[in-house]
Every structure is written in C-alpha cells, then in structure tokens.
C-alpha positions in Angstrom: -10.1 0.4 -15.8 -7.4 1.6 -18.2 -3.9 0.2 -17.8 -2.3 1.8 -20.9 -3.4 4.8 -22.8 -4.6 3.2 -26.1 -3.9 4.6 -29.5 -6.4 5.1 -32.2 -6.8 2.3 -34.7 -4.9 4.3 -37.3 -2.1 4.9 -34.9 -1.9 1.3 -34.0 -1.6 0.4 -37.6 1.3 2.9 -37.9 2.9 1.7 -34.7 2.5 -2.1 -34.4 4.1 -4.1 -31.7 7.0 -4.9 -34.0 7.9 -1.2 -33.8 7.4 -1.2 -30.1 9.8 -4.1 -29.7 12.3 -2.4 -32.0 12.3 0.5 -29.6 13.1 -1.6 -26.5 16.8 -1.9 -26.9 17.1 1.8 -27.5 15.6 2.7 -24.1 16.8 2.3 -20.5 14.9 3.3 -17.4 14.9 2.3 -13.7 13.0 3.4 -10.7 11.8 6.6 -12.3 15.3 7.7 -13.4 15.3 8.3 -17.2 16.4 10.6 -19.9 13.9 13.0 -21.5 14.3 11.2 -24.8 13.4 7.9 -23.2 10.2 9.4 -21.7 9.2 11.0 -25.0 9.6 7.6 -26.8 7.3 6.0 -24.3 4.7 8.7 -24.5 4.6 8.2 -28.3 3.8 4.5 -28.2 2.1 4.6 -24.8 1.9 0.8 -24.8 4.1 0.5 -21.8 4.3 2.1 -18.4 7.1 4.5 -17.5 8.7 2.1 -15.1 11.1 0.6 -17.6 10.7 0.0 -21.3 12.6 -3.2 -20.9 10.3 -4.6 -18.3 10.1 -8.4 -18.6 6.7 -8.6 -16.9 3.1 -7.2 -16.9 2.4 -3.7 -15.8 -0.6 -1.5 -15.1 -0.9 2.3 -15.1 -3.2 5.2 -14.2 -2.6 8.7 -15.6 -3.7 11.9 -14.1 -6.4 12.2 -16.8 -7.7 8.7 -15.9 -7.7 9.4 -12.2 -10.1 12.3 -12.9 -12.7 9.5 -13.6 -12.7 8.1 -10.1 -13.2 9.4 -6.6 -9.8 10.2 -5.1 -9.5 11.6 -1.6 -6.2 10.3 -0.3 -3.2 9.4 -2.5 -3.6 5.6 -2.1 -7.0 5.9 -3.8 -5.1 6.3 -7.1 -4.1 2.6 -6.9 -7.4 1.1 -5.7 -8.6 0.0 -9.2 -5.3 -1.5 -10.5 -5.7 -5.1 -11.5 -5.2 -7.8 -8.8 -4.6 -5.0 -6.2 -6.2 -4.5 -2.7 -5.7 -1.3 -0.8 -6.7 -1.8 2.8 -8.0 1.7 3.4 -10.3 1.5 6.4 -11.4 5.1 6.5 -10.4 8.5 5.2 -7.1 9.6 6.7 -6.1 6.0 7.5 -2.3 5.9 8.0 -2.2 2.1 7.6 -3.5 1.6 4.1 -1.5 -1.6 3.3 -1.2 -3.1 -0.2 -2.3 -6.6 -1.2 -1.5 -8.2 -4.6 -1.7 -11.3 -6.7 0.1 -13.7 -4.3 0.1 -11.8 -1.0 -2.4 -10.3 1.4 -2.6 -7.0 3.3 -0.9 -8.7 6.3 2.4 -9.0 4.3 3.5 -5.4 3.8 7.1 -6.5 3.1 5.9 -7.6 -0.4 4.8 -4.1 -1.5 7.4 -1.7 -2.8 6.2 1.9 -3.3 8.3 4.7 -4.8 7.6 8.4 -5.1 9.6 9.8 -8.0 12.1 7.1 -7.4 12.4 7.6 -3.7 11.5 4.6 -1.6 8.5 5.3 0.7 7.8 1.7 1.8 7.6 1.6 5.6 8.9 -1.8 7.0 9.1 -0.6 10.6 5.9 -1.8 12.2 3.3 -4.5 12.0 0.7 -2.5 10.1 2.9 0.3 8.8 1.8 1.1 5.3 3.7 2.9 2.6 4.0 6.6 3.5 1.3 7.7 1.1 1.1 10.9 3.2 4.2 12.3 1.5 2.4 12.3 -1.9 0.8 15.6 -3.0 -2.6 14.7 -4.5 -2.5 17.9 -6.6 0.8 16.8 -8.3 0.1 13.1 -9.2 1.0 12.6 -12.9 0.6 8.9 -13.0 0.8 5.7 -11.0 2.6 2.6 -12.5 2.7 -0.9 -11.1 4.6 -4.0 -12.0 3.9 -7.5 -10.8 6.5 -10.0 -9.6 10.3 -10.3 -9.2 11.1 -10.3 -13.0 13.3 -7.2 -13.2 16.8 -7.1 -11.7 16.4 -3.4 -11.1 14.2 -3.8 -8.0 14.9 -5.2 -4.5 13.6 -8.6 -3.3 10.4 -7.0 -1.9 9.3 -6.9 -5.5 8.2 -10.5 -5.2 4.8 -8.9 -4.7 3.8 -5.6 -6.3 6.0 -2.6 -7.1 4.3 0.8 -7.5 5.9 4.0 -8.7 4.0 7.3 -8.2 5.2 10.1 -10.4 4.6 13.7 -9.6 4.3 16.3 -12.3 7.2 18.5 -13.2 6.3 22.0 -14.3 6.7 23.2 -17.9 5.8 26.7 -17.1 3.8 28.5 -14.4 1.2 26.1 -12.8 -1.3 26.9 -10.1 -3.9 24.6 -8.6 -6.1 24.3 -5.5 -8.9 22.2 -4.3 -11.3 21.7 -1.5 -13.0 18.3 -0.8 -15.6 17.2 1.6 -16.8 13.6 2.2 -19.7 12.5 4.4 -20.2 8.9 5.3 -23.3 7.4 6.9 -22.4 4.5 9.1 -24.7 2.0 10.8 -23.3 -1.0 12.5 -24.2 -2.7 15.8 -25.1 0.2 18.1 -23.4 2.9 16.1 -25.5 5.0 13.8 -23.6 8.2 12.9 -22.4 10.3 10.1 -18.7 11.0 9.8 -17.3 14.0 7.9 -13.9 14.6 6.4 -12.5 17.6 4.6 -9.3 18.3 2.7 -7.7 21.5 1.4 -4.8 21.3 -1.0 -2.8 23.8 -3.2 0.2 23.8 -5.4 2.3 26.3 -7.2 5.1 25.3 -9.6 7.1 27.0 -12.3 10.1 26.5 -14.6 12.3 29.5 -15.1 14.4 30.5 -18.1 17.5 30.0 -16.0 16.9 26.2 -15.9 15.6 26.3 -12.3 12.2 24.8 -11.5 10.3 24.4 -8.3 7.0 22.9 -7.0 5.5 23.7 -3.6 2.5 21.7 -2.5 0.5 22.0 0.8 -2.3 19.9 2.1 -4.5 20.0 5.2 -6.9 17.3 6.1 -9.4 16.9 8.9 -10.9 13.4 8.9 -13.3 11.5 11.0 -13.1 7.7 10.9 -15.8 5.2 11.8 -15.2 2.5 14.5 -12.2 0.2 13.9 -13.1 -2.3 16.6 -15.6 -3.3 19.1 -15.2 -4.3 22.8 -16.6 -7.9 22.8 -16.6 -11.3 24.5 -16.7 -14.6 22.8 -18.3 -17.7 24.4 -15.7 -20.1 25.7 -12.8 -17.9 24.6 -12.8 -14.5 26.3 -12.1 -14.4 30.0 -15.0 -12.9 31.9 -17.6 -13.6 29.2 -20.9 -15.5 29.3 -21.1 -16.2 33.0 -24.1 -16.7 35.3 -26.0 -13.5 36.0 -24.2 -11.1 38.3 -23.1 -7.4 38.5 -24.8 -4.3 37.2 -27.9 -4.8 35.1 -27.5 -3.0 31.8 -29.1 -2.6 28.4 -27.4 -2.3 25.1 -25.5 -5.6 24.8 -25.7 -6.9 21.2 -25.2 -10.4 20.1 -23.8 -11.9 16.9 -21.4 -14.7 15.8 -17.7 -14.1 15.3 -15.9 -15.2 12.1 -15.5 -18.7 13.5 -19.2 -19.0 14.2 -19.0 -18.6 18.0 -21.4 -16.7 20.1 -20.2 -13.1 20.7 -21.4 -10.2 22.8 -20.7 -6.6 21.6 -20.5 -3.9 24.2 -19.4 -0.8 22.3 -17.2 0.7 19.6 -13.5 1.4 19.8 -10.9 3.0 17.6 -12.9 6.0 16.4 -10.1 8.1 15.0 -10.3 11.9 14.5 -7.1 13.0 12.8 -5.8 16.4 11.6 -3.0 16.0 9.1 -0.8 18.5 7.3 1.7 17.8 4.5 4.2 20.2 2.9 6.2 19.2 -0.2 9.0 21.3 -1.8 10.8 20.1 -4.9 13.6 22.0 -6.5 15.4 21.2 -9.8 18.0 22.7 -12.0 19.2 21.9 -15.5 23.0 22.2 -15.2 23.3 21.7 -19.0 21.3 20.2 -21.8 22.3 16.7 -20.7 22.6 17.0 -16.9 20.2 17.9 -14.1 19.9 17.9 -10.3 16.8 17.7 -8.1 16.0 17.9 -4.4 13.0 17.3 -2.2 12.0 18.0 1.3 8.6 17.0 2.7 7.0 17.2 6.2 4.0 15.4 7.4 2.3 16.1 10.7 -0.6 14.3 12.3 -2.5 14.9 15.5 -4.9 12.0 16.2 -7.5 11.4 18.9 -9.0 8.0 19.2 -12.3 7.8 21.2 -14.5 5.0 22.2 -18.3 4.6 22.6 -20.1 2.3 25.0 -23.5 0.9 24.1 -24.3 -0.1 27.7 -26.7 1.9 29.9 -27.6 1.2 33.5 -31.2 1.4 35.0 -30.9 5.3 35.2 -29.7 5.6 31.6 -26.1 6.4 32.5 -23.3 4.9 30.3 -21.4 2.0 31.8 -17.7 1.6 30.8 -16.3 -1.2 32.9 -16.9 -3.7 35.6 -19.2 -6.7 35.9 -22.4 -6.3 34.0 -25.4 -8.4 33.0 -28.5 -8.2 30.8 -30.6 -10.6 32.7 -29.3 -13.6 30.7 -25.6 -13.4 30.8 -23.0 -11.5 32.7 -19.6 -10.2 31.6 -16.5 -8.7 33.1 -15.4 -5.6 31.2 -11.7 -4.8 32.0 -10.8 -1.2 32.9 -9.1 -0.6 29.6 -11.9 -2.1 27.3 -12.9 1.5 26.3 -9.6 3.2 26.9 -8.9 6.2 24.5 -5.6 7.1 23.0 -3.8 10.0 21.3 -1.0 10.1 18.8 1.3 13.0 17.8 3.5 12.5 14.7 6.0 14.6 12.7 7.8 12.9 9.9 10.3 14.2 7.4 11.5 13.0 4.0 14.6 14.2 2.2 15.7 13.3 -1.3 18.3 14.3 -3.9 19.0 13.2 -7.4 21.7 13.9 -10.0 21.4 12.4 -13.5 22.5 12.7 -17.1 20.1 12.5 -20.0 22.0 11.7 -23.2 19.8 10.5 -26.0 22.2 7.6 -26.7 25.3 6.1 -25.1 25.9 6.0 -21.4 23.9 7.8 -18.7 24.4 7.8 -15.0 22.3 8.7 -12.0 22.7 9.0 -8.2 19.7 9.0 -5.9 19.7 9.5 -2.1 16.8 9.6 0.3 16.2 9.7 4.0 12.9 9.2 5.9 12.8 9.9 9.6 10.2 10.0 12.3 11.2 13.2 14.1 8.4 12.8 16.6 6.1 9.8 17.0 4.3 9.4 20.3 1.3 7.1 20.8 -0.3 7.8 24.2 -2.6 5.0 25.5 -4.8 5.3 28.6 -5.1 2.3 31.0 -8.7 3.2 32.1 -11.9 3.8 30.3 -13.8 7.0 29.7 -14.9 9.2 31.3 -12.2 8.9 34.0 -9.4 8.7 31.3 -10.4 12.1 30.1 -9.1 13.5 33.4 -5.8 11.7 33.1 -4.6 8.7 35.0 -2.1 5.9 34.3 -1.2 4.7 30.9 1.7 4.1 28.5 3.5 6.1 25.8 5.0 4.3 22.8 7.7 6.4 21.1 9.5 5.9 17.8 11.4 9.1 17.6 14.4 8.7 15.4 13.1 5.6 13.6 13.4 5.7 9.8 15.3 4.6 6.8 17.7 5.8 4.1 18.5 4.6 0.6 21.2 5.0 -2.0 20.9 4.1 -5.7 23.8 4.4 -8.2 22.9 3.5 -11.7 24.3 3.5 -15.2 22.4 2.8 -18.4 23.5 2.3 -22.0 21.2 3.3 -24.8 22.6 2.0 -28.1 22.2 3.2 -31.7 22.4 1.0 -34.8 26.1 1.4 -35.3 27.1 0.8 -31.6 28.6 -2.3 -30.0 26.6 -5.4 -30.7 24.9 -3.8 -33.7 22.8 -1.6 -31.4 21.0 -4.7 -30.0 21.9 -4.4 -26.3 20.3 -2.0 -23.8 22.1 -2.3 -20.5 21.5 -1.3 -16.9 24.0 -1.6 -14.0 23.5 -0.5 -10.5 24.3 -0.4 -6.8 21.5 -0.3 -4.3 21.6 0.1 -0.5 18.9 0.6 2.0 19.0 0.7 5.8 16.0 0.6 8.2 16.5 1.5 11.8 14.0 0.7 14.5 13.9 2.7 17.8 10.7 1.7 19.6 10.3 2.3 23.4 7.3 2.1 25.7 7.3 4.3 28.8 5.0 4.1 31.8 3.0 7.3 32.4 1.5 8.6 35.6 -0.7 10.8 33.3 -1.1 9.2 30.0 -1.7 12.5 28.3 1.4 14.4 29.6 3.7 12.7 32.1 6.0 9.8 31.2 7.9 8.1 34.1 9.8 4.8 33.8 10.9 2.6 30.9 8.5 -0.3 30.4 9.8 -1.9 27.1 12.3 -1.2 24.3 13.0 -2.6 20.9 16.0 -1.7 18.8 17.5 -3.0 15.6 18.9 -2.2 12.1 18.7 -4.0 8.8 20.9 -3.2 5.8 20.6 -4.5 2.3 23.4 -3.9 -0.3 22.9 -5.1 -3.9 24.7 -5.2 -7.2 22.6 -5.7 -10.3 22.8 -5.8 -14.0 20.2 -6.3 -16.8 20.5 -6.6 -20.6 17.7 -6.3 -23.2 19.1 -8.1 -26.2 17.2 -7.8 -29.5 17.9 -11.2 -31.1 15.8 -10.4 -34.1 13.5 -7.5 -35.0 10.7 -9.5 -33.5 12.4 -11.3 -30.6 13.9 -9.7 -27.4 15.7 -11.6 -24.6 15.9 -9.7 -21.3 18.2 -11.2 -18.7 19.3 -9.9 -15.3 21.1 -10.9 -12.2 21.0 -9.4 -8.7 23.5 -10.1 -5.9 22.3 -9.0 -2.4 23.9 -9.0 1.1 21.6 -8.6 4.1 22.8 -7.6 7.5 20.8 -7.5 10.8 22.6 -5.7 13.7 22.1 -3.9 17.0 19.0 -5.9 17.8 17.8 -5.9 21.4 14.7 -6.1 23.5 13.9 -5.0 27.1 11.0 -5.8 29.3 10.6 -4.2 32.7 8.9 -7.3 34.0 8.4 -8.9 36.3 10.7 -10.6 35.7 13.1 -8.0 34.2 14.4 -9.3 30.9 16.9 -7.8 28.4 18.1 -9.7 25.3 20.7 -8.7 22.8 20.9 -10.4 19.5 24.1 -11.2 17.6 24.9 -9.7 14.2 23.6 -11.7 11.3 24.6 -11.7 7.6 22.9 -13.5 4.7 23.6 -13.5 0.9 21.4 -14.2 -2.0 21.5 -14.3 -5.8 18.4 -13.7 -8.0 18.5 -14.5 -11.7 15.9 -13.2 -14.2 15.1 -14.2 -17.7 12.4 -13.2 -20.1 11.6 -13.7 -23.8 9.2 -11.5 -25.7 8.1 -12.3 -29.3 6.1 -10.1 -31.6 4.3 -13.0 -33.3 2.2 -10.7 -35.4 1.9 -6.9 -35.9 -0.6 -6.6 -33.0 0.2 -9.7 -31.0 2.9 -10.0 -28.3 3.8 -13.2 -26.5 6.1 -13.1 -23.4 7.5 -15.7 -21.0 9.2 -14.5 -17.8 11.0 -16.2 -15.0 12.4 -14.5 -11.9 13.8 -15.5 -8.6 13.3 -13.0 -5.7 14.6 -13.0 -2.2 12.6 -10.9 0.4 14.7 -10.6 3.5 12.8 -10.2 6.9 12.3 -6.6 7.8 13.5 -5.0 11.1 10.0 -5.2 12.6 9.7 -8.9 12.0 13.1 -9.6 13.5 13.1 -7.4 16.6 9.9 -5.5 17.3 7.2 -6.6 19.8 4.7 -5.3 22.3 3.2 -6.5 25.5 0.0 -5.0 26.8 -2.8 -6.2 29.0 -4.8 -7.5 26.0 -2.1 -8.8 23.6 1.4 -9.9 23.1 3.3 -9.6 19.8 6.6 -11.5 19.4 9.2 -11.3 16.7 11.9 -13.8 15.6 15.5 -12.7 15.1 16.2 -16.0 13.3 13.6 -15.7 10.5 14.6 -17.0 7.2 14.1 -14.9 4.0 11.3 -15.6 1.7 12.5 -17.1 -1.6 10.1 -16.8 -4.6 10.5 -18.6 -7.9 8.0 -16.8 -10.2 6.8 -17.6 -13.7 4.5 -15.5 -15.9 3.2 -16.4 -19.4 1.5 -13.4 -21.0 -0.2 -12.6 -24.3 -1.1 -9.0 -25.4 -3.5 -8.4 -28.3 -4.4 -5.1 -30.0 -7.3 -4.7 -32.4 -9.0 -1.5 -33.4 -9.7 0.4 -30.2 -9.3 -2.6 -28.0 -6.4 -4.0 -26.0 -6.4 -7.3 -24.1 -3.8 -9.0 -21.9 -4.1 -12.5 -20.5 -1.5 -13.7 -18.0 -0.8 -17.0 -16.2 1.2 -16.5 -13.1 2.8 -19.0 -10.7 4.6 -17.9 -7.5 6.3 -20.7 -5.6 7.5 -19.2 -2.3 9.7 -21.0 0.2 9.8 -19.8 3.8 6.9 -17.4 3.5 6.8 -15.1 6.6 3.5 -15.4 8.5 2.2 -13.2 11.2 -0.7 -14.9 12.9 -2.7 -14.1 16.0 -4.0 -16.7 18.4 -7.1 -15.2 20.0 -8.0 -18.4 21.9 -5.7 -17.4 24.8 -5.8 -14.3 27.0 -3.9 -12.1 26.4 -3.9 -12.9 22.7 -0.5 -13.8 21.1 0.7 -12.7 17.7 3.8 -14.7 16.4 6.0 -14.2 13.4 7.2 -17.5 11.8 8.2 -19.1 8.5 5.9 -21.4 6.5 7.9 -23.9 4.5 6.2 -23.5 1.1 3.2 -21.6 -0.4 2.2 -22.0 -4.0 0.1 -19.4 -5.7 -1.3 -19.8 -9.3 -3.7 -17.8 -11.2 -5.1 -16.2 -14.4 -5.3 -12.4 -14.9 -7.3 -10.7 -17.7 -7.1 -7.0 -18.4 -9.1 -5.3 -21.1 -9.4 -1.7 -22.3 -11.4 -0.1 -25.1 -11.8 3.5 -26.3 -14.8 5.1 -28.0 -16.9 2.0 -27.4 -19.9 2.6 -29.7 -19.9 6.2 -28.8 -17.2 8.8 -29.1 -15.9 9.7 -25.6 -17.0 6.4 -24.0 -14.1 4.4 -22.6 -14.5 1.1 -20.8 -12.0 -1.2 -19.2 -11.8 -4.0 -16.7 -9.9 -6.8 -15.1 -10.5 -10.3 -13.7 -8.2 -12.4 -11.6 -8.7 -16.0 -10.5 -6.2 -17.2 -7.8 -5.4 -20.3 -5.9 -3.0 -19.9 -3.0 -2.3 -23.1 -1.1 0.1 -24.1 1.7 2.1 -27.0 0.3 4.4 -27.7 3.3 4.8 -26.6 6.9 6.7 -28.8 9.3 6.0 -26.5 12.1 2.2 -26.8 11.7 1.3 -29.8 9.4 -2.4 -29.1 9.9 -1.9 -26.0 7.7 -0.9 -28.0 4.6 -3.6 -27.8 2.0 -5.2 -24.7 3.5 -5.7 -21.4 1.6 -3.3 -18.6 2.2 -4.5 -15.6 4.2 -6.3 -12.6 2.7 -6.1 -13.7 -0.9 -9.5 -13.9 -2.5 -10.1 -16.6 -5.1 -11.8 -14.1 -7.5 -11.4 -10.4 -8.1 -13.2 -8.3 -10.7 -13.2 -4.6 -11.6 -14.9 -2.6 -14.3 -14.5 1.1 -15.0 -16.3 3.3 -17.5 -16.0 7.0 -18.3 -17.9 9.2 -20.7 -16.8 12.6 -21.9 -19.6 14.0 -24.1 -17.8 17.3 -24.5 -15.1 19.5 -23.0 -17.3 20.5 -20.0 -18.6 17.2 -18.7 -17.2 13.9 -17.4 -19.1 11.0 -16.0 -17.4 8.0 -14.4 -18.4 4.7 -12.8 -16.3 2.0 -11.2 -17.3 -1.4 -9.8 -15.1 -3.8 -8.0 -15.9 -7.2 -6.5 -13.7 -9.6 -4.6 -14.6 -12.8 -2.9 -14.2 -13.7 0.7 -10.8 -14.8 2.0 -9.4 -16.4 5.2 -7.9 -14.6 8.1 -6.7 -17.7 10.0 -4.0 -20.1 9.0 -6.3 -23.2 9.5 -9.2 -21.5 7.6 -11.5 -21.9 10.5 -13.1 -18.5 9.9 -16.2 -19.7 8.0 -18.4 -16.7 8.9 -16.5 -13.8 7.1 -19.4 -11.3 6.8 -18.9 -9.8 10.2 -16.5 -7.7 12.2 -13.2 -9.6 12.3 -13.7 -11.5 9.1 -12.3 -10.9 5.6 -15.5 -10.7 3.6 -16.4 -10.2 -0.1 -16.3 -6.6 -1.4 -19.0 -5.4 -3.7 -18.7 -1.7 -4.4 -20.1 0.6 -7.0 -18.8 4.2 -7.2 -20.1 7.1 -9.3 -18.7 10.5 -10.2 -19.6 13.5 -12.3 -17.3 16.5 -13.1 -18.5 19.8 -14.5 -15.9 22.2 -15.9 -18.2 25.3 -15.5 -15.6 28.0 -16.3 -12.1 28.3 -17.5 -9.7 26.7 -15.0 -12.6 25.8 -12.7 -14.4 22.5 -12.1 -16.8 21.0 -9.6 -17.1 17.2 -8.9 -19.7 15.2 -7.1 -19.3 11.5 -6.3 -20.8 8.7 -4.4 -18.7 5.8 -3.0 -20.4 2.4 -2.3 -23.6 3.5 -3.9 -25.6 0.5 -2.8 -24.2 0.6 0.7 -22.7 -2.9 0.7 -21.1 -3.8 4.0 -17.7 -5.4 3.9 -14.8 -6.2 6.3 -11.0 -6.6 6.2 -11.1 -7.6 9.9 -12.1 -4.0 10.5 -15.2 -2.5 9.0 -14.7 -0.9 5.6 -16.4 2.4 4.7 -20.2 2.4 4.0 -21.9 4.8 1.6 -20.4 8.2 1.4 -21.0 11.3 -0.7 -17.9 13.3 -1.9 -17.8 16.8 -3.5 -14.8 18.8 -4.7 -14.2 22.3 -6.1 -11.0 22.8 -8.0 -9.0 25.5 -9.7 -6.2 24.5 -12.1 -4.0 26.6 -14.4 -1.3 24.7 -16.3 
C-alpha cells in the first residue's frame, strides 16, 4: 500500500520537507491541468500527488508501476487499495462499481468525484450509477490520485467525500502494448455451485511525432460472466405470499436461512446473473502549438450488450424446474409471482468527447480551457414480466430508455506561478477559475407487447436538468520558508429546471416542477508547518456544499415489486470538515496520521422500506450526521531486503446521526455502510528485473444497511458484512517486452456481502506485450 513514491534516505536528506514547502508557492495545478515544469517538479520530490501541489489536505496515489503489484482486471480495481476507500465492485464487468469513503457509503454516489485526465466522468443520473470507469483504458493508466474532503476550492461540492483523478499516459515516442486476461471464479452459495469465467483483450498504440502531434488509440473487448446478484425469497411476516399453510405444487429445493434482520427467510433461486460483452474505443490527439501552448482532444465510445438470466432451485415431483405459482415443501407454502424469475436484457452505447487548450509557461500566468460531453446515445433496459422459460419466447414486459441522457462540463482556469522577484516577493501561488456542469435526465419506461423487441405505449417518464456554475479562487501564501497558508473561496449557483414526472396509472398522473435556484459560498483555509526537516504538520478547514443531483430530485420507478420516489425539494448537503495531519519521514519510511471530522447538515439519504409490498425507496434529508475518525498510512522501501516494499493503512471511524426531526428514532444510530474499522496491507518483492511478487490484504468491519440499525445479522445476502480478503500475484518478465502474470483473488475464499454477494475465490492470468 504505497501512497507516495518514497525517496531513498540520501535523497530525503537532500530534499527535506522544508524544500518541498518552499516549492509549493512556485507551483499551480488543478484537475489535471498543469504545465510540464510543474509536473517535473512534483516528480523530483514525489512527496505529493499530481492533483495540486498546493493541496491543503491528505492525498493518496497509485502509479502504474505500483499497480503492477496487484490484480487489476477493470479500471476501478486501481483504486481498491487506497486508504479509507471502498469500491463496491460486485463482479467482473460490473457497471455499478460505486465509491465509498471516510464519511460516506456506497449508497451516496454524489460524494465521489472521478476525473479522467481532468474530464469529469462521475455519473449522477441514476440510483446506482457509478463513475464511468468504462471510459478508462487499462493499458494507458499512468496513475490514480485521490484527495479526501472539501479542502480545496478548485473542486465542486461533491468533493465533500473523495475526489479521484485517473491520469492516462502521454506518449514520449512510439508505444505499443497489448494484453489478454482471463479470470475464473468458483462460486458456491445457496443452491448455486458454478464457475464463472471472464476474459478481456486490450491493445494500445501511441506515438509522438517530430511535428508536435501525438496520438494514442486504445481498444478493449471484455466478455464477463457475473455470479448471482440476488435471490428470489420470502421473509416470514413480511413478504406477501410467504410461509402459509401447505398448499400448491409440492417441490424440493427451497432453502432456509435468516435475513439481515434475523427473520426467517426462504430462498427459491438466483437472479441477476449477468453476462455482458463490452467494447471500449479511446482516441486521444494532441498538438504542441508552440513551446508554451498545446491542445488536446478525446473521443471515446463504450458499448455493452448484457443478458441477465435467472435460476430456480425448485423442482417438482418429476424433476422439472418450477418458476412461479403456489408451491410447498411439505412444511410451508409460498406464492411465487410471475416475475420472480423474470430475465432482462440491456443494450448500451455511450460516447465521451473532450477538448483542452492550455499554456505551460514555467513562471507567470498560465491559462486553460477544458470542455467535455458525455452522452448515452442508446440505453435500453428490457425487462420481462414473466419468468423463464416462457419469457424466452417473448411476452409482455417493459423497456426503460435513457437515450440522450448525459452531462457536459466547462472549466476555465488561470494560474500564477511566481518567482522570487515577482509580486509579493514570490510568496503567492494563485488559482482562479470558472466551472460549469449540467446534467440532463431523460428517463422513459415503455410498455412492450414483446419485451425483447416491440415497445407500445408510454408507461412512465422522468425528466429534469441541473446546472451548477461556480467561481473560485485559491492562494498558497508562503508566510515564512517553513509556513504556508492556503486559503480559498468558492461561489456556486445551482439551478434545477425542466423537472417532470408522468405515470400512466391508473390513475394517470403528470407533474411538472417549478424552476429552483440556490446559492452557496464555501470558504477553505489550511496552515502547513515544516516543524523539522522531516516533519510536516497541517491543519485544514473546508466548507463544502453538495447540491442534490438530478436523479435524487426527479427520477423514480414503479414496478410490481418496488417503488422509488424522489424529492424535488431536497436541500443540499452542507459539510463543515476539519483535518489535522502529521507527516513524518525517516530513512526509508513515511507515516501520515490524520484526525478527520465531517459535520454534515441535511445529509441526503436513500432508504428502502422492505416491510411493505411493493417495497418503497424514498429520498430525504437527515438533519445532521457527524463523522469522526483517525487514519494512519505507512510506507516503507527495501524493508530488510533490497526490493521488498511494504505499506498499509488503518482507519477507525465513528459516524453517528445527531439530529433528524423527520425520524427521531434515528438519532444516535450509526450511518449507513461506513465500517468502524478498515485495514489494508500491501507488500511487493522484486528480487531482480525478471520477477515480481505481490500480496495485498484488506479487512473492513461490518456496517449497517438500515437507518435504524436493525440489521444485526450482516453475514448473509442483503447484509453489509465484514470483508476479509487476501490477494496474491506473481509476474514473470520472460523475454524482452513480454510478461506473464498469475494471481489469486480472495485466496482463503472468505464470503462477504455489500447487500449483494461479493466475489469468491478466483484465479486470474494475464499475458502482456509492452514496448515503450
């Protein structure tokens, strides 16, 4: 677990933290936009991430070299071992790998900002929509940087959680690379005992020409098989049609357990078994207009064809599978609705466009303009209304479409990099900017006479737009050679418009929501003191305002099994955050200890009530949630043996609801999906240029999935259990440009759940060719 590339002991003595602090006012960087001189300065010291040398908060990083030491299949795997981070990746190819952090869980995607080379890829358009990791080319990842909390004025209010920046490699000459990966998971749960295989092919060609033009073309093809995401079930006293006197067809195969709240539950079969075929194409073009000016463009396409099947465990007296109706096992009888084992299909084609112009003067003023657009060109989710095998022949269903949905962003920024003789004695490094993002939701549900092919009448529709415009400024002021004061201010205007909902009924209902405008001001302040040559102390305060996203305001669904409601009057989340940190270097070691305190007013909660049928999911505000914790991060190089690197992190968190007038019973309860303890350890050994051995272990405690903390039985489907996972990897560079890797994920096959079942033991192998 390595957050910063450590220097040798000699280098540390030559470049103590006083020198690092002296460099701070001479550097300016925001959202991945920087001059070459700035990046070179960072790579020399390597004590900071590439996000911003003036960052007033704690950071964590993973370089491409470090990522070689862990098993990476999908791009989001690169962030899985960052401190205080949860990536809810349920299976290979999961399109909903949400991020959780220090003070927020994976049910709060609005608190995770993710950028790809400065382009915003955070998806705030659906309940479980994760960052669009799919647009990242695994072959091209140069590094992943993360910052914690709303302490920098450069980033939007969503930074009250975690901000991640993925940087793809720019070519220095001709580069060729290609890889083939295969992963095989053995999965055994309830009545499912199968192996699921996934494969991935990727390639990249890039070059920088003498004319100043450079390009990078990456392609990726993935065919992945997921394990069950859910189970058709009935809970005693809760589910309609469950645990009745004996009646109906006699069957075998019903399995019994207890649900997360300790209630008797019957399991009838597996659902949500996703087979997806995904293709990604990325093209980047850049041109050096002059020695101090450059432009860059990007176009990316991602396509996915997904088939979700189901599996019944039930068999009648003749051994035939039973999919619906009234069934009994001689003790209890249950009514299985017609759609309990309904399959689905999804067809997606998404496009991302981006363009950047920037100057790169070593000192003085620099400017940059960045534009991006992400659009769902085609997005159709087809859901059957009946179970297999009849559904395979067609029949009624629904089709949910989000064609045209997407977002766009604009970033105008100017930075000032001083020299000793400049204004203020060269003590001020400035950043000024204008930010705008707009998210548009177009979500319609059509009835279908044949769920696979034929759409008929409109059933539901949800529309809306949110726009955030912000002005910001930040100054890193070197008060003395050992003392730096960083202050910032962000002014934001939020506008929600064009909101409407339609339900075919009965009764027919159409609602249009009035336009709504909100304003917010977010001050930031941080003081960093180099108390000794290898000791840095930092205190940071930041206020962040996370406005409700378009999904939380206007989206919703109504099906036979569930209802999801939004709230167009949601208040924004307002976080007052504090961090006290100390960083210590000695020899080959680096240690950071941080105390963090996030006091959030009007936290947005999305909670499902499963005690009613159909279940109801509501979005609402919780008056106040206080999160406090301690985070330790340690790294060491050549630990007792040349080539042996070890690192780790530990986080202790207490997240408690302090006030909630709408539900007083929630006061004093723990916040959802935030474990009290998290640990991670990573080790790598490079005995020579040919071999690499890596090991990573992560552990997190159980967490709650209900607002009243009534889920006391987390180690089962539907619960949020502890995670205890050990991964191993070996890499053999057997010839020039060639390498072969073999890895095992979850070596000890520990079962864990984030409501859904997480992957069990899998073996992964990879063959790669790389010429740089």
